[in-house]
C-alpha positions in Angstrom: -18.2 -22.2 -4.8 -18.3 -24.7 -2.0 -17.5 -23.6 1.5 -15.6 -25.6 4.0 -14.3 -25.5 7.4 -10.7 -25.8 8.4 -8.5 -25.5 11.2 -5.1 -23.6 10.8 -2.5 -23.8 13.6 -0.2 -20.4 14.2 2.2 -20.4 17.0 0.5 -23.5 18.5 -3.0 -22.1 18.6 -5.9 -23.5 16.5 -8.0 -21.2 14.3 -11.1 -22.3 13.0 -11.8 -20.7 9.6 -14.5 -21.1 6.6 -13.4 -20.9 3.3 -13.9 -21.8 -0.1 -12.8 -25.2 -1.2 -10.5 -24.0 -4.0 -8.4 -21.9 -1.6 -7.6 -24.4 0.9 -4.0 -25.1 -0.4 -3.4 -21.1 -0.5 -4.4 -21.1 3.2 -2.2 -24.1 4.1 0.6 -22.5 2.4 0.1 -19.2 4.2 0.0 -20.9 7.4 3.3 -22.9 6.6 4.7 -19.5 5.7 3.9 -17.7 8.8 4.9 -20.6 11.3 8.4 -20.9 9.5 8.8 -17.2 9.8 8.1 -17.4 13.4 10.3 -20.2 14.0 13.2 -18.0 12.1 12.6 -15.0 14.5 12.4 -17.3 17.5 15.8 -18.1 16.6 17.2 -14.7 16.9 14.9 -13.0 19.5 13.2 -13.6 23.0 10.1 -12.0 22.8 6.5 -12.9 23.5 4.3 -14.6 21.2 2.2 -11.7 20.1 5.4 -9.7 19.1 6.7 -12.8 17.1 3.2 -12.4 15.3 3.5 -8.6 14.7 7.2 -9.0 13.5 5.9 -11.7 11.1 2.9 -9.5 10.0 5.4 -6.8 9.2 7.7 -8.7 7.1 5.0 -10.1 5.0 3.3 -7.2 4.4 6.7 -5.7 3.5 7.1 -8.5 1.0 3.6 -7.8 -0.6 4.4 -4.5 -0.7 7.7 -5.1 -2.6 6.1 -7.7 -5.0 3.4 -4.9 -6.0 6.2 -2.4 -6.6 8.0 -5.2 -8.7 5.0 -5.7 -10.8 4.3 -1.9 -11.0 8.0 -1.5 -12.2 7.0 -4.3 -14.6 4.2 -2.6 -16.2 6.2 0.6 -16.4 8.9 -1.2 -18.4 6.4 -2.5 -20.6 4.7 0.7 -21.4 8.3 2.2 -22.3 9.0 -0.7 -24.8 5.8 -0.1 -26.3 6.4 3.7 -26.8 9.9 2.7 -28.0 8.1 0.5 -30.4 5.7 3.2 -31.6 8.4 5.9 -31.9 10.4 3.5 -34.0 7.8 2.7 -36.4 7.0 6.7 -36.6 10.7 7.4 -37.4 11.1 4.4 -39.9 8.0 5.7 -41.7 8.4 9.4 -41.6 12.2 10.0 -41.4 13.9 9.3 -44.9 
């Protein structure tokens, strides 16, 4: 995989970073999301830059955890559907 250097701008500051070329769009989207979240927070709060970044990290971290829990719930539902299928097949074959 080819590496490349890009600059991401967060809250007006540039951050050079070396990434895999295939991941550039992911980093660019993350940059936009962080900046959009900071902009929303600026409309509500009047705090220091580091506080906006801390609040943004908290919000994005919470969103990540919610997504992980949602995926876990989906896996649990899939497992229950499989158990239901197996139980139905057992009952159909063994109860007359």
